[in-house]
Steps between C-alpha positions, in 0.01 A plus 500: 500500500561734789856493631582328827792606715796280419682561826394519859707744704560441868634746755872467557475568875288187552643150527581403141267235366793299364601404856142403583469296179836330560416399858132416443435377144135428581447878530640549151255236376211692657618827341530330161147362534357845579682660206378222268139542614507879456653494151286202397182676616603809305553296181168318540324834553664640186360212291148550636479139621448355848731313738281191458559475125848649439846378600818705503857379483841616619856380549712628789874479539633558851853634483677473834844644430650798321795488263742523797327201667351736758152438643268687265166321483284636223231367271452490126142427393363455150121513457290404200347802331147376545316193625402151385135394481360152448205488259194278548649239265824485703712706261732752666540846350708804591327831568731805488480771762382838370 
């Protein structure tokens, strides 16, 4: 499987995203949806299947505070290493990403 970047770097001279996410949580939801779609599409492509037949899965933890209880919104996301496919008889199987 080809490596994906695990961190997204943002310019420090721009308004930090943590303030945007704290004041407008719906924006954070939109960003999470885009990230999910991009990584999910990559995993589906790696298995050689299509979006119509394969399903990905992920769990996201939104951490809002640092150890000093300061505002430090950041995300932890765990993705399955592959996709799930439903066979014609209704059985679900896992297909690993290459």
